[in-house]
DRENPA-3360 file (N, C-alpha, C; in nm, 2 decimals, always signed):
BEGIN
1 = MVRAIGQL = +2.86/+20.82/+3.37/+2.97/+20.76/+3.32/+2.98/+20.76/+3.17 ~ +2.87/+20.71/+3.11/+2.86/+20.71/+2.96/+2.78/+20.83/+2.92 ~ +2.84/+20.91/+2.84/+2.77/+21.04/+2.80/+2.67/+21.02/+2.69 ~ +2.71/+20.95/+2.59/+2.61/+20.92/+2.48/+2.66/+20.79/+2.41 ~ +2.57/+20.70/+2.40/+2.60/+20.58/+2.33/+2.59/+20.59/+2.18 ~ +2.49/+20.66/+2.14/+2.47/+20.68/+2.00/+2.36/+20.79/+1.97 ~ +2.35/+20.82/+1.85/+2.25/+20.92/+1.81/+2.17/+20.87/+1.69 ~ +2.04/+20.90/+1.70/+1.95/+20.87/+1.58/+1.92/+21.00/+1.52;
9 = ELDEQGNW = +1.93/+21.01/+1.39/+1.89/+21.12/+1.31/+1.79/+21.08/+1.21 ~ +1.69/+21.17/+1.18/+1.59/+21.15/+1.08/+1.63/+21.23/+0.95 ~ +1.64/+21.16/+0.83/+1.68/+21.23/+0.71/+1.56/+21.28/+0.64 ~ +1.58/+21.34/+0.52/+1.47/+21.40/+0.45/+1.36/+21.31/+0.40 ~ +1.40/+21.18/+0.38/+1.30/+21.08/+0.33/+1.23/+21.00/+0.44 ~ +1.26/+21.04/+0.57/+1.20/+20.97/+0.68/+1.27/+20.85/+0.73 ~ +1.40/+20.83/+0.68/+1.48/+20.71/+0.73/+1.56/+20.75/+0.85 ~ +1.58/+20.66/+0.94/+1.66/+20.69/+1.06/+1.80/+20.65/+1.03;
17 = DYHGHSSG = +1.90/+20.73/+1.07/+2.04/+20.70/+1.06/+2.10/+20.70/+1.20 ~ +2.18/+20.60/+1.23/+2.24/+20.58/+1.36/+2.39/+20.62/+1.35 ~ +2.43/+20.70/+1.44/+2.57/+20.74/+1.45/+2.62/+20.70/+1.59 ~ +2.69/+20.59/+1.60/+2.74/+20.54/+1.72/+2.87/+20.61/+1.77 ~ +2.92/+20.56/+1.89/+3.03/+20.63/+1.95/+3.16/+20.63/+1.86 ~ +3.17/+20.53/+1.77/+3.29/+20.52/+1.68/+3.26/+20.59/+1.55 ~ +3.14/+20.64/+1.53/+3.11/+20.70/+1.40/+3.19/+20.83/+1.39 ~ +3.23/+20.86/+1.26/+3.30/+20.98/+1.24/+3.23/+21.11/+1.27;
25 = LSFVRRMR = +3.09/+21.11/+1.24/+3.01/+21.22/+1.27/+3.00/+21.25/+1.42 ~ +2.99/+21.14/+1.50/+2.98/+21.16/+1.65/+3.12/+21.20/+1.70 ~ +3.22/+21.15/+1.64/+3.36/+21.19/+1.69/+3.38/+21.34/+1.66 ~ +3.34/+21.39/+1.55/+3.36/+21.53/+1.52/+3.28/+21.62/+1.61 ~ +3.16/+21.57/+1.64/+3.07/+21.65/+1.73/+3.13/+21.66/+1.87 ~ +3.18/+21.55/+1.92/+3.24/+21.54/+2.05/+3.37/+21.63/+2.05 ~ +3.45/+21.63/+1.94/+3.57/+21.71/+1.94/+3.52/+21.86/+1.94 ~ +3.42/+21.90/+1.87/+3.37/+22.03/+1.87/+3.33/+22.08/+2.01;
33 = EQLGDLLG = +3.26/+21.98/+2.08/+3.22/+22.01/+2.22/+3.34/+22.04/+2.31 ~ +3.44/+21.96/+2.29/+3.56/+21.98/+2.38/+3.66/+22.08/+2.34 ~ +3.67/+22.11/+2.21/+3.77/+22.20/+2.16/+3.71/+22.33/+2.11 ~ +3.58/+22.34/+2.10/+3.52/+22.47/+2.06/+3.56/+22.51/+1.92 ~ +3.61/+22.64/+1.91/+3.63/+22.69/+1.78/+3.77/+22.65/+1.72 ~ +3.85/+22.57/+1.79/+3.98/+22.53/+1.73/+3.97/+22.45/+1.60 ~ +3.85/+22.39/+1.58/+3.84/+22.31/+1.46/+3.78/+22.39/+1.34 ~ +3.76/+22.52/+1.36/+3.71/+22.60/+1.26/+3.56/+22.62/+1.27;
41 = PESKATPF = +3.50/+22.70/+1.18/+3.36/+22.72/+1.18/+3.28/+22.59/+1.14 ~ +3.17/+22.57/+1.21/+3.09/+22.46/+1.18/+3.01/+22.48/+1.06 ~ +3.01/+22.38/+0.97/+2.94/+22.39/+0.84/+2.81/+22.31/+0.85 ~ +2.72/+22.34/+0.76/+2.59/+22.26/+0.75/+2.62/+22.13/+0.68 ~ +2.72/+22.11/+0.61/+2.75/+21.99/+0.53/+2.79/+21.88/+0.63 ~ +2.76/+21.76/+0.60/+2.80/+21.65/+0.69/+2.94/+21.61/+0.66 ~ +3.03/+21.60/+0.76/+3.17/+21.57/+0.74/+3.18/+21.42/+0.69 ~ +3.28/+21.40/+0.61/+3.31/+21.26/+0.56/+3.21/+21.22/+0.45;
49 = VKSRPMSQ = +3.12/+21.30/+0.41/+3.03/+21.26/+0.30/+3.06/+21.35/+0.18 ~ +3.10/+21.29/+0.08/+3.13/+21.36/-0.04/+3.00/+21.37/-0.13 ~ +2.96/+21.49/-0.16/+2.84/+21.51/-0.24/+2.88/+21.51/-0.39 ~ +2.80/+21.43/-0.47/+2.82/+21.43/-0.61/+2.69/+21.46/-0.68 ~ +2.70/+21.51/-0.80/+2.57/+21.53/-0.87/+2.50/+21.40/-0.89 ~ +2.36/+21.41/-0.88/+2.28/+21.29/-0.89/+2.31/+21.21/-1.01 ~ +2.35/+21.27/-1.12/+2.37/+21.19/-1.24/+2.49/+21.09/-1.22 ~ +2.59/+21.13/-1.14/+2.70/+21.05/-1.11/+2.67/+20.94/-1.00;
57 = VFDSPRSL = +2.57/+20.97/-0.92/+2.54/+20.87/-0.82/+2.47/+20.75/-0.88 ~ +2.38/+20.77/-0.97/+2.30/+20.66/-1.03/+2.36/+20.60/-1.16 ~ +2.44/+20.68/-1.23/+2.49/+20.63/-1.35/+2.64/+20.59/-1.34 ~ +2.68/+20.49/-1.41/+2.82/+20.45/-1.41/+2.86/+20.45/-1.55 ~ +2.99/+20.46/-1.58/+3.04/+20.46/-1.72/+2.98/+20.34/-1.80 ~ +2.97/+20.22/-1.74/+2.93/+20.11/-1.81/+2.78/+20.12/-1.85 ~ +2.70/+20.18/-1.76/+2.55/+20.18/-1.79/+2.53/+20.28/-1.90 ~ +2.62/+20.37/-1.93/+2.60/+20.47/-2.03/+2.67/+20.44/-2.16;
65 = NPESPGFS = +2.76/+20.34/-2.16/+2.84/+20.31/-2.28/+2.79/+20.18/-2.34 ~ +2.73/+20.19/-2.46/+2.68/+20.07/-2.53/+2.79/+19.97/-2.57 ~ +2.92/+20.02/-2.59/+3.03/+19.93/-2.63/+3.09/+19.85/-2.52 ~ +3.04/+19.87/-2.39/+3.10/+19.80/-2.28/+3.06/+19.66/-2.28 ~ +3.15/+19.57/-2.22/+3.12/+19.43/-2.22/+2.99/+19.40/-2.13 ~ +2.91/+19.31/-2.18/+2.79/+19.28/-2.10/+2.67/+19.37/-2.13 ~ +2.69/+19.47/-2.21/+2.58/+19.56/-2.24/+2.48/+19.50/-2.33 ~ +2.36/+19.49/-2.29/+2.26/+19.43/-2.38/+2.13/+19.51/-2.36;
73 = VDGAVPGT = +2.06/+19.54/-2.46/+1.94/+19.62/-2.45/+1.82/+19.52/-2.42 ~ +1.83/+19.40/-2.47/+1.72/+19.30/-2.45/+1.71/+19.26/-2.31 ~ +1.61/+19.30/-2.24/+1.58/+19.26/-2.10/+1.66/+19.33/-2.00 ~ +1.75/+19.42/-2.03/+1.82/+19.49/-1.93/+1.74/+19.62/-1.90 ~ +1.77/+19.67/-1.78/+1.70/+19.79/-1.73/+1.79/+19.91/-1.77 ~ +1.74/+20.00/-1.86/+1.82/+20.11/-1.90/+1.85/+20.20/-1.78 ~ +1.98/+20.25/-1.77/+2.02/+20.34/-1.66/+2.07/+20.26/-1.54 ~ +2.07/+20.13/-1.54/+2.13/+20.05/-1.43/+2.23/+19.96/-1.48;
81 = DLPTRDVA = +2.30/+19.89/-1.39/+2.40/+19.79/-1.43/+2.35/+19.65/-1.42 ~ +2.22/+19.64/-1.42/+2.16/+19.51/-1.41/+2.18/+19.43/-1.55 ~ +2.21/+19.30/-1.54/+2.22/+19.22/-1.66/+2.08/+19.20/-1.72 ~ +2.07/+19.12/-1.82/+1.94/+19.09/-1.88/+1.87/+19.01/-1.77 ~ +1.74/+19.01/-1.79/+1.65/+18.94/-1.69/+1.68/+18.80/-1.68 ~ +1.70/+18.73/-1.80/+1.73/+18.59/-1.79/+1.86/+18.55/-1.72 ~ +1.96/+18.63/-1.75/+2.09/+18.60/-1.68/+2.07/+18.63/-1.53 ~ +2.01/+18.74/-1.50/+1.99/+18.77/-1.35/+1.91/+18.66/-1.28;
89 = RDLCETAI = +1.80/+18.61/-1.35/+1.72/+18.51/-1.29/+1.80/+18.38/-1.27 ~ +1.88/+18.34/-1.37/+1.96/+18.22/-1.35/+2.06/+18.24/-1.24 ~ +2.13/+18.35/-1.23/+2.22/+18.37/-1.12/+2.15/+18.37/-0.98 ~ +2.04/+18.43/-0.97/+1.96/+18.43/-0.85/+1.91/+18.29/-0.81 ~ +1.87/+18.22/-0.91/+1.82/+18.08/-0.88/+1.94/+18.00/-0.83 ~ +2.05/+18.01/-0.89/+2.17/+17.94/-0.85/+2.20/+17.97/-0.70 ~ +2.20/+18.10/-0.67/+2.23/+18.14/-0.53/+2.13/+18.09/-0.43 ~ +2.00/+18.09/-0.47/+1.89/+18.06/-0.37/+1.88/+17.91/-0.36;
97 = TDASVLMR = +1.88/+17.84/-0.48/+1.85/+17.69/-0.47/+1.97/+17.61/-0.47 ~ +2.07/+17.63/-0.55/+2.19/+17.55/-0.55/+2.28/+17.58/-0.44 ~ +2.31/+17.70/-0.41/+2.41/+17.74/-0.31/+2.34/+17.73/-0.17 ~ +2.22/+17.76/-0.16/+2.14/+17.76/-0.04/+2.20/+17.86/+0.06 ~ +2.28/+17.95/+0.02/+2.34/+18.05/+0.11/+2.23/+18.14/+0.16 ~ +2.14/+18.18/+0.08/+2.05/+18.29/+0.11/+1.91/+18.23/+0.16 ~ +1.90/+18.10/+0.16/+1.76/+18.04/+0.19/+1.71/+18.09/+0.32 ~ +1.79/+18.10/+0.42/+1.74/+18.14/+0.55/+1.73/+18.29/+0.57;
105 = AIHVPTFW = +1.80/+18.36/+0.49/+1.80/+18.51/+0.50/+1.70/+18.59/+0.43 ~ +1.63/+18.53/+0.33/+1.53/+18.60/+0.25/+1.40/+18.52/+0.24 ~ +1.30/+18.59/+0.22/+1.17/+18.53/+0.20/+1.16/+18.52/+0.04 ~ +1.16/+18.39/-0.01/+1.17/+18.37/-0.15/+1.06/+18.43/-0.23 ~ +0.93/+18.41/-0.20/+0.83/+18.47/-0.28/+0.84/+18.63/-0.29 ~ +0.88/+18.69/-0.18/+0.89/+18.83/-0.18/+1.01/+18.87/-0.26 ~ +1.12/+18.79/-0.26/+1.24/+18.82/-0.34/+1.20/+18.82/-0.49 ~ +1.13/+18.72/-0.53/+1.10/+18.71/-0.67/+1.00/+18.81/-0.71;
113 = ASFDRMYY = +0.91/+18.85/-0.63/+0.82/+18.96/-0.66/+0.89/+19.09/-0.68 ~ +0.99/+19.12/-0.59/+1.07/+19.24/-0.60/+1.16/+19.23/-0.72 ~ +1.21/+19.11/-0.75/+1.30/+19.09/-0.87/+1.22/+19.13/-1.00 ~ +1.10/+19.07/-1.01/+1.01/+19.10/-1.13/+0.98/+19.25/-1.13 ~ +0.96/+19.32/-1.02/+0.93/+19.46/-1.02/+1.05/+19.54/-1.07 ~ +1.17/+19.50/-1.04/+1.29/+19.57/-1.09/+1.30/+19.57/-1.24 ~ +1.26/+19.46/-1.30/+1.27/+19.45/-1.45/+1.14/+19.50/-1.52 ~ +1.03/+19.51/-1.46/+0.91/+19.56/-1.52/+0.88/+19.71/-1.50;
121 = TPYENYTN = +0.95/+19.76/-1.40/+0.93/+19.90/-1.37/+1.04/+19.99/-1.43 ~ +1.01/+20.10/-1.50/+1.11/+20.18/-1.55/+1.20/+20.24/-1.43 ~ +1.33/+20.26/-1.46/+1.42/+20.30/-1.36/+1.38/+20.43/-1.29 ~ +1.32/+20.52/-1.37/+1.28/+20.65/-1.32/+1.16/+20.64/-1.22 ~ +1.09/+20.53/-1.22/+0.98/+20.51/-1.13/+1.01/+20.41/-1.01 ~ +1.14/+20.39/-0.99/+1.18/+20.30/-0.88/+1.13/+20.38/-0.75 ~ +1.08/+20.30/-0.66/+1.05/+20.35/-0.53/+1.16/+20.34/-0.43 ~ +1.15/+20.39/-0.31/+1.25/+20.38/-0.21/+1.27/+20.23/-0.18;
129 = QDHKFLPL = +1.17/+20.15/-0.18/+1.18/+20.01/-0.15/+1.25/+19.94/-0.26 ~ +1.24/+19.98/-0.39/+1.31/+19.92/-0.50/+1.46/+19.95/-0.48 ~ +1.50/+20.08/-0.45/+1.64/+20.11/-0.43/+1.70/+20.03/-0.31 ~ +1.62/+20.00/-0.21/+1.67/+19.92/-0.10/+1.68/+19.78/-0.14 ~ +1.61/+19.73/-0.24/+1.62/+19.59/-0.28/+1.75/+19.57/-0.37 ~ +1.79/+19.67/-0.44/+1.91/+19.66/-0.53/+2.03/+19.60/-0.47 ~ +2.07/+19.64/-0.35/+2.19/+19.57/-0.29/+2.17/+19.42/-0.27 ~ +2.05/+19.38/-0.23/+2.02/+19.24/-0.21/+2.03/+19.17/-0.35;
137 = LYSTMSVG = +1.98/+19.23/-0.45/+1.98/+19.17/-0.58/+2.12/+19.15/-0.63 ~ +2.20/+19.26/-0.62/+2.34/+19.25/-0.66/+2.42/+19.14/-0.59 ~ +2.40/+19.14/-0.46/+2.47/+19.04/-0.38/+2.42/+18.90/-0.41 ~ +2.29/+18.88/-0.44/+2.24/+18.75/-0.47/+2.30/+18.70/-0.61 ~ +2.31/+18.80/-0.70/+2.37/+18.76/-0.83/+2.52/+18.73/-0.82 ~ +2.59/+18.80/-0.73/+2.73/+18.77/-0.72/+2.75/+18.63/-0.65 ~ +2.67/+18.60/-0.55/+2.67/+18.46/-0.49/+2.64/+18.36/-0.60 ~ +2.54/+18.38/-0.68/+2.51/+18.29/-0.79/+2.62/+18.27/-0.89;
145 = CLFGSDEQ = +2.70/+18.38/-0.91/+2.81/+18.37/-1.00/+2.92/+18.29/-0.94 ~ +2.94/+18.31/-0.81/+3.05/+18.24/-0.74/+3.02/+18.09/-0.72 ~ +2.89/+18.05/-0.71/+2.86/+17.91/-0.68/+2.81/+17.84/-0.81 ~ +2.84/+17.90/-0.93/+2.80/+17.84/-1.05/+2.87/+17.70/-1.06 ~ +2.81/+17.60/-1.12/+2.86/+17.47/-1.12/+2.98/+17.45/-1.21 ~ +2.99/+17.52/-1.32/+3.09/+17.49/-1.42/+3.16/+17.62/-1.45 ~ +3.30/+17.62/-1.45/+3.37/+17.74/-1.47/+3.35/+17.80/-1.61 ~ +3.33/+17.71/-1.71/+3.32/+17.76/-1.85/+3.17/+17.76/-1.90;
153 = SPLNQAGY = +3.08/+17.75/-1.80/+2.94/+17.76/-1.84/+2.90/+17.89/-1.89 ~ +2.80/+17.90/-1.98/+2.76/+18.03/-2.03/+2.71/+18.13/-1.92 ~ +2.65/+18.07/-1.82/+2.60/+18.15/-1.71/+2.72/+18.21/-1.63 ~ +2.82/+18.14/-1.60/+2.94/+18.20/-1.53/+3.01/+18.30/-1.62 ~ +3.02/+18.27/-1.75/+3.08/+18.37/-1.84/+3.00/+18.50/-1.85 ~ +2.86/+18.48/-1.86/+2.78/+18.60/-1.87/+2.78/+18.68/-1.73 ~ +2.78/+18.61/-1.62/+2.79/+18.67/-1.49/+2.92/+18.74/-1.47 ~ +3.03/+18.68/-1.52/+3.16/+18.74/-1.50/+3.17/+18.87/-1.59;
161 = ET = +3.12/+18.86/-1.71/+3.14/+18.97/-1.80/+3.04/+19.08/-1.77 ~ +2.93/+19.05/-1.70/+2.83/+19.15/-1.66/+2.89/+19.23/-1.55;
% end
């Protein structure tokens, strides 16, 4: 009755990727099975994934432009959009302690160890684990900015401008 619920694929770095029945990749594969050559020749490229040069993947115009708002060399990690360490720490502390939104979702000592590693490790030496931590760090800082106590506080202004 059910032909395939999902597919697991292993990428070049050893990470597993799931393609479920509603996934675009699984949909195209099923269409190829049913329609054959009507969709054209099969390519090695993954459909729906736009490939960009690595410099565009990791760099943004803001991280390369010193005149952009929020750009600060003191304590910021070159090549990333991270704010200074002090601003980031204040935002994360607000999210974890004041807002208590993330208290149950993260292990606090591990979070702070990863946080410190992000600021003490050069960007070129980030590990796969560091890259996986970045989304949590960005989301924690955004929650900290949202839950700041005073609209006009320097922390909220720094978070907004960063």
